[in-house]
Backbone as a chain_set.jsonl record, in Angstrom:
{"seq": "MQKELNKIFQDCLNHLKEATSNKSNFHLPVIGSINENEVELRTVVLRDFNENNNTLVFYTDFRSPKIDQIKNNPTVSFMFYDGVLKEQLRIKTKSTIHHHDDISLKYWEKIKPENRRDYAAKQSPSSASIDFSTYLEEDWINHTEDFYQNFAVVYNEILEIDWLIINKELNKRARFFIQKSGFIGEWLTP", "coords": {"N": [[0.847, -1.205, -0.06], [1.948, 1.22, 0.722], [3.701, 1.668, -1.412], [1.922, 2.21, -3.495], [0.848, 4.696, -2.571], [3.192, 6.16, -2.612], [3.568, 6.246, -5.354], [1.248, 7.571, -6.245], [1.572, 10.093, -4.887], [3.849, 10.984, -6.373], [2.704, 11.027, -8.856], [0.89, 13.203, -8.428], [2.673, 15.396, -8.049], [3.691, 15.396, -10.622], [1.448, 16.083, -12.063], [1.229, 18.827, -11.26], [3.613, 19.874, -12.23], [3.125, 19.716, -14.967], [0.878, 21.347, -15.024], [1.468, 24.001, -15.371], [1.485, 24.514, -17.979], [-0.728, 25.751, -20.619], [-2.082, 23.757, -21.878], [-2.715, 21.867, -20.187], [-5.282, 20.177, -18.236], [-5.381, 20.981, -15.565], [-4.53, 23.536, -15.417], [-5.917, 25.851, -14.713], [-6.603, 26.412, -11.675], [-8.937, 26.605, -9.0], [-8.928, 28.941, -6.358], [-9.232, 29.461, -2.779], [-9.696, 31.887, -0.463], [-9.906, 33.728, 2.705], [-12.31, 36.175, 3.543], [-12.84, 38.306, 5.799], [-15.275, 36.68, 7.527], [-15.993, 35.007, 5.514], [-15.741, 32.728, 2.675], [-13.873, 33.379, -0.192], [-13.846, 32.689, -3.652], [-11.935, 32.055, -6.578], [-10.803, 31.758, -9.908], [-7.546, 31.165, -10.909], [-4.42, 31.439, -12.813], [-2.148, 29.0, -13.099], [1.165, 29.727, -12.814], [3.684, 28.745, -12.23], [5.517, 25.946, -10.832], [7.383, 24.834, -8.23], [9.231, 22.264, -7.492], [11.311, 21.88, -5.812], [10.987, 23.443, -3.406], [8.361, 22.947, -3.097], [6.421, 24.821, -4.126], [3.537, 26.693, -5.366], [2.712, 28.946, -7.938], [1.093, 32.035, -8.661], [0.107, 34.918, -10.459], [-1.104, 38.235, -9.608], [-2.993, 41.306, -9.559], [-1.809, 43.793, -7.609], [-3.531, 45.516, -6.221], [-5.779, 44.048, -5.862], [-8.601, 42.531, -4.098], [-7.958, 40.149, -3.083], [-5.351, 40.219, -2.237], [-5.243, 41.679, 0.222], [-6.677, 39.947, 1.742], [-5.033, 37.66, 1.825], [-2.781, 38.627, 3.149], [-4.096, 39.114, 5.658], [-4.795, 36.509, 6.326], [-2.91, 34.011, 5.517], [-3.331, 31.457, 4.795], [-4.213, 29.628, 2.106], [-6.305, 27.721, -0.111], [-6.175, 25.46, -2.806], [-7.845, 24.22, -5.6], [-7.663, 21.734, -7.887], [-8.893, 20.189, -10.887], [-9.419, 17.615, -13.158], [-11.367, 16.857, -15.692], [-11.339, 14.917, -17.598], [-9.566, 12.829, -16.68], [-10.914, 12.54, -14.362], [-9.98, 13.335, -11.808], [-8.98, 14.92, -8.834], [-7.373, 17.455, -7.048], [-6.905, 18.652, -3.916], [-5.481, 21.388, -2.395], [-3.696, 22.514, 0.427], [-2.119, 25.551, 1.42], [0.408, 27.765, 2.453], [0.645, 31.125, 1.962], [2.71, 33.619, 0.405], [3.247, 36.916, -0.318], [4.73, 38.623, -3.09], [6.057, 41.626, -3.999], [7.31, 44.319, -5.806], [9.991, 43.339, -5.541], [12.936, 41.209, -5.911], [11.892, 38.737, -6.68], [9.316, 39.292, -7.779], [10.134, 40.944, -9.924], [11.61, 39.159, -11.447], [9.759, 37.503, -12.48], [7.946, 39.334, -13.691], [9.581, 40.348, -15.832], [9.382, 38.15, -17.667], [6.971, 38.331, -18.79], [5.241, 39.104, -21.603], [5.09, 42.394, -23.296], [2.556, 43.005, -24.415], [0.806, 41.271, -22.899], [1.014, 42.44, -20.484], [-1.165, 44.234, -20.049], [-2.945, 43.119, -18.43], [-2.499, 44.259, -15.979], [-2.909, 46.96, -16.006], [-5.169, 48.476, -15.578], [-7.002, 51.408, -14.674], [-8.424, 51.669, -12.415], [-8.686, 49.793, -9.308], [-8.927, 46.184, -9.26], [-12.234, 44.783, -8.951], [-13.508, 47.264, -8.534], [-16.298, 49.374, -9.116], [-17.482, 50.067, -12.359], [-18.291, 52.152, -15.232], [-18.721, 50.9, -17.752], [-17.342, 47.955, -19.362], [-15.277, 48.704, -21.094], [-13.829, 50.853, -20.239], [-11.813, 50.622, -18.621], [-9.138, 50.742, -19.323], [-6.268, 52.727, -20.259], [-6.136, 54.454, -23.249], [-3.722, 54.549, -24.716], [-2.336, 52.311, -23.535], [-0.336, 50.454, -24.267], [2.014, 51.806, -24.583], [3.007, 52.212, -22.335], [3.673, 50.116, -20.666], [5.76, 49.396, -18.88], [5.067, 51.036, -16.589], [2.966, 49.761, -15.328], [4.18, 47.733, -13.638], [4.065, 48.495, -10.987], [1.543, 47.512, -10.174], [1.707, 44.844, -10.237], [1.848, 41.674, -8.707], [3.305, 38.739, -7.235], [2.252, 35.558, -6.115], [3.476, 33.329, -3.904], [2.913, 30.035, -2.981], [3.304, 27.926, -0.615], [3.2, 24.391, -0.376], [1.303, 22.663, 2.111], [-0.316, 20.469, 2.341], [-1.696, 17.891, 0.542], [-4.694, 16.619, -0.866], [-5.871, 14.022, -2.373], [-7.978, 12.69, -4.966], [-9.527, 10.256, -6.939], [-12.272, 9.577, -9.19], [-13.778, 6.673, -9.955], [-15.029, 4.162, -12.08], [-14.908, 1.454, -11.142], [-13.804, 1.697, -8.464], [-13.678, 4.326, -6.185], [-10.987, 6.36, -5.08], [-8.944, 7.774, -2.454], [-6.534, 9.77, -1.011], [-4.275, 11.434, 1.347], [-1.705, 13.726, 1.706], [0.913, 14.85, 3.749], [3.191, 17.436, 3.627], [6.567, 17.577, 4.313], [9.805, 18.772, 5.337], [11.551, 16.595, 4.965], [10.355, 14.992, 3.157], [7.334, 13.401, 2.683], [4.251, 12.481, 4.355], [2.005, 9.998, 3.847], [-1.356, 8.952, 3.594], [-4.286, 6.791, 3.41], [-7.607, 7.787, 2.722], [-11.14, 7.591, 3.307], [-13.201, 7.76, 0.493]], "CA": [[0.046, -0.114, 0.063], [2.798, 2.41, 0.734], [4.324, 1.681, -2.789], [0.912, 2.883, -4.364], [0.825, 6.085, -2.069], [4.39, 6.853, -3.25], [3.259, 6.432, -6.861], [0.274, 8.667, -6.382], [2.287, 11.417, -4.655], [4.695, 11.388, -7.615], [1.79, 11.526, -10.08], [0.423, 14.573, -8.064], [3.725, 16.334, -8.412], [3.823, 15.467, -12.13], [0.436, 16.909, -12.547], [1.511, 20.163, -10.81], [4.543, 20.347, -13.238], [2.385, 19.942, -16.226], [-0.248, 22.482, -14.905], [2.009, 25.255, -15.814], [1.129, 24.56, -19.44], [-2.087, 25.852, -20.814], [-2.59, 22.491, -22.5], [-3.032, 20.829, -19.075], [-6.648, 20.491, -17.613], [-5.06, 21.428, -14.265], [-3.848, 24.827, -15.534], [-6.704, 26.941, -14.123], [-7.123, 25.935, -10.412], [-9.783, 27.664, -8.137], [-8.262, 29.134, -5.067], [-10.093, 29.933, -1.833], [-9.138, 32.759, 0.605], [-10.912, 34.156, 3.581], [-12.538, 37.606, 3.488], [-13.507, 38.301, 7.213], [-15.818, 35.186, 7.827], [-16.609, 34.361, 4.22], [-14.714, 32.207, 1.728], [-13.943, 33.895, -1.552], [-13.242, 31.763, -4.59], [-11.763, 32.612, -7.884], [-9.904, 30.881, -10.801], [-6.16, 31.769, -11.329], [-3.645, 30.747, -13.828], [-0.859, 28.497, -12.366], [2.323, 30.187, -13.538], [4.911, 28.068, -11.925], [5.623, 24.939, -9.697], [8.812, 24.601, -7.859], [9.304, 21.097, -6.825], [12.37, 21.883, -4.675], [10.369, 23.939, -2.264], [6.842, 22.685, -3.072], [5.646, 25.988, -4.091], [2.658, 26.956, -6.439], [2.91, 30.405, -8.116], [0.206, 32.7, -9.418], [0.069, 36.326, -10.452], [-2.297, 38.979, -9.429], [-2.895, 42.739, -9.479], [-1.53, 44.033, -6.169], [-4.691, 46.139, -5.743], [-6.896, 43.125, -5.843], [-9.013, 42.292, -2.701], [-7.267, 38.772, -2.488], [-3.986, 40.693, -1.574], [-5.556, 41.917, 1.716], [-7.203, 38.617, 2.279], [-3.899, 36.836, 2.037], [-2.193, 39.288, 4.168], [-4.793, 38.812, 6.97], [-4.918, 34.993, 6.548], [-2.024, 33.455, 4.443], [-3.819, 30.076, 4.405], [-4.94, 29.632, 0.804], [-6.611, 26.462, -0.575], [-6.367, 25.276, -4.286], [-8.681, 22.928, -6.121], [-7.512, 21.491, -9.319], [-9.763, 19.122, -11.407], [-9.27, 17.212, -14.5], [-12.61, 16.122, -15.888], [-11.049, 13.709, -18.327], [-8.941, 11.817, -15.678], [-11.728, 12.532, -13.222], [-9.106, 13.352, -10.667], [-9.093, 16.209, -8.168], [-6.328, 17.744, -6.107], [-7.153, 19.917, -3.06], [-4.137, 21.642, -1.78], [-3.678, 23.667, 1.421], [-0.873, 26.326, 1.282], [0.744, 28.991, 3.206], [0.995, 32.055, 0.914], [3.606, 34.812, 0.664], [2.998, 37.994, -1.442], [6.006, 39.335, -3.594], [5.697, 42.967, -4.717], [8.486, 45.171, -5.943], [11.202, 42.694, -4.966], [13.621, 40.424, -6.877], [11.084, 37.656, -7.225], [8.308, 39.86, -8.637], [10.76, 41.436, -10.974], [12.118, 38.223, -12.313], [8.474, 36.982, -13.221], [7.434, 40.503, -14.52], [10.379, 40.444, -16.98], [9.055, 37.082, -18.485], [5.678, 38.672, -19.379], [5.378, 39.862, -22.846], [4.434, 43.66, -23.118], [1.146, 42.884, -24.792], [0.136, 40.679, -21.835], [0.994, 43.278, -19.25], [-2.448, 44.934, -20.042], [-3.889, 42.714, -17.195], [-2.119, 45.084, -14.738], [-3.012, 48.314, -16.654], [-6.357, 49.161, -15.19], [-6.959, 52.687, -13.97], [-9.12, 51.301, -11.086], [-8.371, 48.426, -8.772], [-9.832, 45.023, -9.606], [-13.447, 44.72, -8.228], [-14.061, 48.487, -8.608], [-17.404, 49.587, -9.966], [-17.079, 50.782, -13.527], [-19.303, 52.475, -16.104], [-18.789, 49.836, -18.736], [-16.247, 47.042, -19.412], [-14.236, 49.182, -21.981], [-13.277, 52.213, -19.748], [-10.858, 50.36, -17.553], [-7.786, 50.78, -19.795], [-6.017, 53.835, -20.771], [-6.251, 54.293, -24.673], [-2.436, 54.163, -25.202], [-1.737, 51.546, -22.492], [0.701, 49.665, -24.835], [3.157, 52.511, -24.794], [3.341, 52.51, -20.914], [3.662, 48.789, -20.032], [6.637, 49.334, -17.633], [4.402, 51.706, -15.445], [2.168, 48.787, -14.631], [4.82, 46.828, -12.713], [3.606, 48.78, -9.726], [0.38, 46.855, -9.891], [2.025, 43.407, -10.343], [2.325, 40.845, -7.567], [3.423, 37.27, -7.579], [2.035, 34.947, -4.884], [4.099, 32.077, -3.644], [2.048, 29.281, -2.19], [3.927, 26.671, -0.122], [2.236, 23.324, -0.142], [1.429, 22.084, 3.327], [-0.973, 19.288, 2.403], [-2.399, 17.561, -0.685], [-5.804, 15.774, -0.694], [-6.015, 13.404, -3.792], [-9.194, 11.974, -5.259], [-10.063, 9.947, -8.182], [-13.446, 8.958, -9.2], [-13.458, 5.629, -10.875], [-16.222, 3.239, -12.153], [-14.663, 0.314, -10.291], [-13.569, 2.085, -7.06], [-13.014, 5.724, -5.895], [-9.848, 6.332, -4.175], [-8.619, 9.046, -1.992], [-5.351, 9.861, -0.093], [-3.87, 12.733, 1.794], [-0.197, 13.789, 1.844], [1.271, 16.006, 4.505], [4.417, 17.642, 3.059], [7.508, 17.81, 5.397], [11.08, 18.983, 4.836], [12.238, 15.408, 4.712], [9.511, 14.319, 2.254], [5.941, 13.475, 2.81], [3.616, 11.248, 4.93], [0.747, 9.74, 3.047], [-2.43, 8.124, 4.284], [-5.552, 6.569, 2.698], [-8.772, 8.298, 3.239], [-12.428, 7.145, 2.683], [-13.584, 8.814, -0.504]], "C": [[0.771, 1.266, 0.031], [3.326, 2.673, -0.661], [3.27, 2.416, -3.628], [0.778, 4.366, -3.816], [2.025, 6.826, -2.652], [4.137, 7.126, -4.675], [2.26, 7.615, -6.991], [0.803, 10.009, -5.954], [3.097, 11.828, -5.899], [3.834, 11.839, -8.777], [1.152, 12.978, -9.587], [1.416, 15.652, -8.397], [3.921, 16.564, -9.934], [2.727, 16.26, -12.722], [0.6, 18.517, -12.325], [2.547, 20.697, -11.803], [3.871, 20.661, -14.456], [1.33, 21.005, -16.188], [0.161, 23.745, -15.218], [1.83, 25.462, -17.327], [-0.323, 24.747, -19.67], [-2.742, 24.692, -21.606], [-3.053, 21.537, -21.412], [-4.511, 21.166, -18.523], [-6.528, 20.93, -16.25], [-4.584, 22.844, -14.207], [-4.55, 25.928, -14.862], [-7.421, 26.451, -12.774], [-8.055, 27.092, -9.859], [-9.028, 27.742, -6.88], [-9.393, 29.752, -4.065], [-9.323, 30.696, -0.746], [-10.306, 33.229, 1.469], [-10.997, 35.655, 3.599], [-13.407, 37.742, 4.723], [-13.984, 37.025, 7.479], [-16.315, 34.511, 6.723], [-15.482, 33.802, 3.368], [-14.956, 32.868, 0.409], [-13.236, 32.932, -2.449], [-13.085, 32.395, -5.892], [-10.807, 31.626, -8.611], [-8.593, 31.844, -10.939], [-5.451, 30.774, -12.349], [-2.384, 30.208, -13.051], [0.268, 28.789, -13.264], [3.596, 29.337, -13.307], [4.83, 27.067, -10.763], [7.015, 24.684, -9.392], [8.819, 23.41, -7.023], [10.22, 21.067, -5.637], [11.92, 22.389, -3.457], [8.872, 23.884, -2.188], [6.084, 23.88, -3.148], [4.806, 26.271, -5.497], [2.81, 28.423, -6.586], [1.716, 30.933, -8.962], [0.444, 34.234, -9.422], [-1.244, 36.96, -10.085], [-2.078, 40.525, -9.45], [-2.856, 42.866, -7.997], [-2.662, 44.781, -5.499], [-5.836, 45.287, -5.446], [-7.268, 42.798, -4.324], [-8.311, 41.028, -2.057], [-5.929, 39.265, -1.769], [-4.316, 40.942, 0.034], [-6.047, 40.725, 2.428], [-6.079, 37.652, 2.651], [-3.004, 37.392, 3.052], [-2.806, 39.032, 5.575], [-4.827, 37.349, 7.31], [-4.143, 34.305, 5.447], [-2.337, 32.011, 4.116], [-4.704, 30.104, 3.102], [-5.07, 28.221, 0.306], [-6.646, 26.564, -2.056], [-7.142, 24.009, -4.608], [-8.488, 22.873, -7.565], [-8.491, 20.282, -9.696], [-9.635, 18.942, -12.793], [-10.472, 16.36, -14.873], [-12.494, 14.903, -16.757], [-10.446, 12.562, -17.52], [-9.951, 11.559, -14.545], [-10.966, 12.418, -11.81], [-9.048, 14.776, -10.188], [-7.915, 16.305, -7.163], [-6.77, 18.836, -5.339], [-5.789, 20.12, -2.319], [-4.185, 22.78, -0.825], [-2.133, 24.19, 1.406], [-0.752, 27.455, 2.316], [1.336, 29.956, 2.108], [1.922, 33.221, 1.434], [3.456, 35.681, -0.653], [4.493, 38.578, -1.856], [5.607, 40.51, -4.489], [6.843, 43.853, -4.696], [9.752, 44.649, -5.242], [11.824, 41.795, -6.146], [12.804, 39.267, -7.552], [9.994, 38.127, -8.214], [8.916, 40.308, -9.887], [11.209, 40.418, -12.019], [10.839, 37.605, -13.109], [7.93, 38.13, -14.176], [8.382, 40.575, -15.928], [10.157, 39.162, -18.139], [7.744, 37.353, -19.171], [5.821, 39.545, -20.597], [4.595, 41.256, -22.725], [2.956, 43.622, -23.399], [0.214, 42.352, -23.655], [0.14, 41.396, -20.514], [-0.308, 44.19, -19.042], [-3.254, 44.424, -18.792], [-3.496, 43.421, -15.909], [-2.309, 46.625, -15.011], [-4.195, 49.045, -16.237], [-6.119, 50.38, -14.361], [-7.393, 52.446, -12.557], [-8.609, 50.071, -10.619], [-9.401, 47.48, -9.079], [-11.036, 45.066, -8.441], [-14.097, 46.081, -8.016], [-15.276, 48.6, -9.456], [-16.878, 50.344, -11.211], [-18.333, 51.077, -14.466], [-19.636, 51.442, -17.066], [-17.386, 49.094, -18.756], [-15.007, 47.791, -20.146], [-13.429, 50.324, -21.379], [-12.107, 51.884, -18.788], [-9.428, 50.59, -18.054], [-7.607, 52.115, -20.464], [-5.8, 53.586, -22.431], [-4.83, 53.839, -25.227], [-1.654, 53.317, -24.191], [-0.493, 50.836, -22.98], [2.072, 50.339, -24.668], [3.66, 52.782, -23.277], [3.378, 51.19, -19.998], [4.644, 48.783, -18.705], [5.93, 49.992, -16.358], [3.447, 50.743, -14.804], [2.766, 47.728, -13.728], [4.342, 47.171, -11.365], [2.274, 47.982, -9.25], [0.527, 45.346, -9.887], [2.521, 42.76, -9.039], [2.39, 39.378, -7.968], [3.18, 36.706, -6.067], [2.619, 33.655, -4.921], [3.289, 31.274, -2.719], [2.735, 27.832, -1.727], [3.038, 25.571, 0.232], [2.48, 22.728, 1.117], [0.796, 20.596, 3.28], [-1.675, 19.062, 0.987], [-3.446, 16.528, -0.405], [-6.14, 15.273, -2.171], [-7.342, 12.502, -3.901], [-9.31, 11.558, -6.604], [-11.295, 9.218, -8.227], [-13.514, 7.852, -10.387], [-14.754, 4.782, -10.954], [-16.129, 2.002, -11.15], [-14.548, 0.634, -8.792], [-13.055, 3.532, -6.797], [-12.026, 5.512, -4.976], [-9.393, 7.615, -3.65], [-7.39, 8.92, -1.028], [-5.018, 11.285, 0.253], [-2.424, 12.61, 2.128], [0.173, 15.087, 2.679], [2.803, 16.236, 4.05], [5.333, 18.045, 4.295], [8.877, 18.137, 4.736], [11.837, 17.708, 4.371], [11.525, 14.603, 3.69], [8.008, 14.494, 2.525], [5.456, 12.233, 3.759], [2.237, 11.206, 4.238], [-0.131, 8.686, 3.801], [-3.568, 8.008, 3.388], [-6.68, 7.192, 3.384], [-10.04, 7.567, 2.723], [-12.895, 8.153, 1.713], [-14.904, 9.545, -0.033]], "O": [[0.32, 2.254, -0.549], [3.392, 3.834, -1.063], [3.683, 3.227, -4.456], [0.595, 5.244, -4.659], [1.906, 7.958, -3.122], [4.488, 8.202, -5.161], [2.469, 8.53, -7.786], [0.504, 11.006, -6.612], [2.977, 12.957, -6.375], [4.112, 12.779, -9.521], [0.95, 13.836, -10.447], [1.063, 16.692, -8.953], [4.237, 17.646, -10.43], [2.909, 16.998, -13.69], [0.15, 19.335, -13.127], [2.429, 21.851, -12.215], [4.002, 21.768, -14.978], [0.927, 21.516, -17.232], [-0.686, 24.627, -15.355], [2.04, 26.567, -17.827], [-1.135, 24.054, -19.059], [-3.927, 24.771, -21.932], [-3.702, 20.528, -21.686], [-4.864, 22.337, -18.39], [-7.571, 21.279, -15.696], [-4.26, 23.351, -13.132], [-3.905, 26.892, -14.448], [-8.611, 26.14, -12.753], [-7.954, 28.271, -10.198], [-8.534, 26.737, -6.37], [-10.321, 30.437, -4.496], [-8.376, 30.154, -0.176], [-11.475, 33.163, 1.089], [-9.986, 36.355, 3.658], [-14.572, 37.346, 4.713], [-13.131, 36.16, 7.682], [-17.016, 33.509, 6.867], [-14.382, 34.355, 3.351], [-16.087, 32.926, -0.072], [-12.177, 32.406, -2.108], [-13.931, 33.174, -6.329], [-10.127, 30.804, -7.996], [-8.654, 33.067, -11.057], [-5.812, 29.631, -12.628], [-1.672, 30.991, -12.422], [0.378, 28.214, -14.347], [4.467, 29.271, -14.175], [4.124, 27.333, -9.791], [7.784, 24.33, -10.286], [8.426, 23.512, -5.861], [9.998, 20.387, -4.636], [12.362, 21.889, -2.423], [8.203, 24.579, -1.422], [5.155, 24.062, -2.361], [5.342, 26.094, -6.591], [3.008, 29.137, -5.603], [1.369, 30.27, -9.94], [0.949, 34.766, -8.433], [-2.319, 36.373, -10.209], [-0.923, 40.937, -9.35], [-3.611, 42.264, -7.234], [-2.768, 44.702, -4.275], [-6.802, 45.737, -4.83], [-6.411, 42.79, -3.44], [-8.121, 40.868, -0.852], [-5.52, 38.676, -0.769], [-3.659, 40.409, 0.928], [-5.822, 40.554, 3.626], [-6.158, 36.93, 3.646], [-2.464, 36.604, 3.827], [-2.085, 38.768, 6.538], [-4.882, 36.99, 8.486], [-4.772, 34.023, 4.427], [-1.689, 31.406, 3.262], [-5.834, 30.592, 3.123], [-4.06, 27.517, 0.275], [-7.075, 27.587, -2.59], [-7.064, 22.959, -3.971], [-8.964, 23.681, -8.363], [-8.829, 19.477, -8.827], [-9.709, 19.879, -13.588], [-10.58, 15.228, -14.402], [-13.325, 13.995, -16.73], [-10.836, 11.411, -17.713], [-9.887, 10.539, -13.859], [-11.251, 11.628, -10.911], [-9.062, 15.721, -10.976], [-7.544, 15.318, -6.528], [-7.027, 19.907, -5.89], [-5.141, 19.229, -1.771], [-4.636, 23.875, -1.16], [-1.15, 23.45, 1.385], [-1.711, 27.954, 2.905], [2.334, 29.658, 1.452], [1.914, 33.672, 2.579], [3.529, 35.234, -1.797], [5.298, 38.937, -0.997], [4.951, 40.389, -5.524], [7.351, 44.144, -3.613], [10.448, 45.347, -4.505], [11.235, 41.692, -7.222], [12.978, 38.903, -8.715], [9.757, 37.532, -9.266], [8.296, 40.098, -10.93], [11.219, 40.672, -13.224], [10.954, 37.257, -14.284], [7.523, 37.866, -15.307], [7.853, 40.851, -17.004], [10.66, 39.192, -19.262], [7.418, 36.623, -20.108], [6.46, 40.597, -20.573], [3.534, 41.275, -22.102], [2.178, 44.192, -22.635], [-0.904, 42.822, -23.445], [-0.58, 41.057, -19.574], [-0.479, 44.807, -17.991], [-4.074, 45.132, -18.207], [-4.104, 43.195, -14.863], [-1.85, 47.446, -14.217], [-4.258, 50.24, -16.527], [-5.237, 50.443, -13.505], [-6.797, 52.962, -11.611], [-8.105, 49.283, -11.42], [-10.585, 47.806, -9.168], [-10.815, 45.331, -7.259], [-15.15, 46.13, -7.381], [-15.309, 47.947, -10.499], [-15.953, 51.149, -11.114], [-19.298, 50.313, -14.458], [-20.815, 51.111, -17.197], [-16.403, 49.601, -18.214], [-13.852, 47.511, -19.822], [-12.425, 50.729, -21.965], [-11.497, 52.79, -18.219], [-8.533, 50.63, -17.21], [-8.508, 52.636, -21.12], [-5.302, 52.524, -22.803], [-4.729, 52.925, -26.046], [-0.462, 53.545, -23.988], [0.393, 50.61, -22.156], [3.115, 49.686, -24.612], [4.632, 53.508, -23.066], [3.146, 51.219, -18.789], [4.314, 48.234, -17.653], [6.165, 49.564, -15.228], [3.14, 50.996, -13.639], [2.05, 46.928, -13.124], [4.189, 46.251, -10.562], [2.011, 47.854, -8.054], [-0.426, 44.635, -9.569], [3.455, 43.227, -8.388], [1.69, 38.875, -8.846], [3.701, 37.181, -5.058], [2.351, 32.879, -5.839], [2.958, 31.803, -1.658], [2.676, 26.81, -2.411], [2.162, 25.751, 1.078], [3.598, 22.286, 1.384], [1.226, 19.678, 3.978], [-2.167, 20.012, 0.379], [-3.115, 15.562, 0.283], [-6.611, 16.026, -3.023], [-7.679, 11.716, -3.016], [-9.207, 12.417, -7.48], [-11.48, 8.298, -7.431], [-13.328, 8.138, -11.569], [-15.492, 4.708, -9.971], [-17.082, 1.616, -10.473], [-15.119, -0.066, -7.957], [-11.953, 3.833, -7.255], [-12.103, 4.617, -4.135], [-9.452, 8.58, -4.411], [-7.32, 7.937, -0.291], [-5.414, 12.223, -0.439], [-1.946, 11.633, 2.706], [-0.207, 16.208, 2.338], [3.589, 15.29, 4.104], [4.886, 18.766, 5.187], [9.048, 17.754, 3.579], [12.673, 17.781, 3.47], [12.044, 13.545, 3.335], [7.502, 15.614, 2.585], [6.117, 11.205, 3.903], [1.497, 12.179, 4.096], [0.315, 7.761, 4.479], [-3.873, 8.945, 2.65], [-6.72, 7.132, 4.613], [-9.927, 6.934, 1.673], [-12.989, 9.33, 2.06], [-15.387, 10.448, -0.717]]}, "num_chains": 1, "name": "protein.A"}
């Protein structure tokens, strides 16, 4: 049984490596953070997975409400689902925000200028707007370096992975606790 848990854990890591590609069904996880006493859910793009320190990475606008939520409670949960494999990964993390530092600059430099428009809005995300077309300056493409001030990278250190596969023969579920020396795995009732 331990051998199967080891294989499943390695499969989970492989899914996370592949999830940084937009061809992966795991590429767009849902994350959950806490806003006062309510859970806030949203979809993010998985930008990076560092297996050496078990870290998931996504980008966001620094003015986004999720930044304050993460500052107030750095426990963020991820939910990945592949409808073809019928496989789910629920991942509990401890998050760290990188803004105007070496880490955020490293990722910013990888973003093509035309894709920096995601951080070009005049108002902060979730602000009320007259219509959808008014949030960008007309000549935003000429000012992409100015938008770095709005860019943040969120590192999410994996603490726990809950794996589930829905199978015609038998559903299976396992949980893995991440430690510096490796992981501890256990079977769970699906």
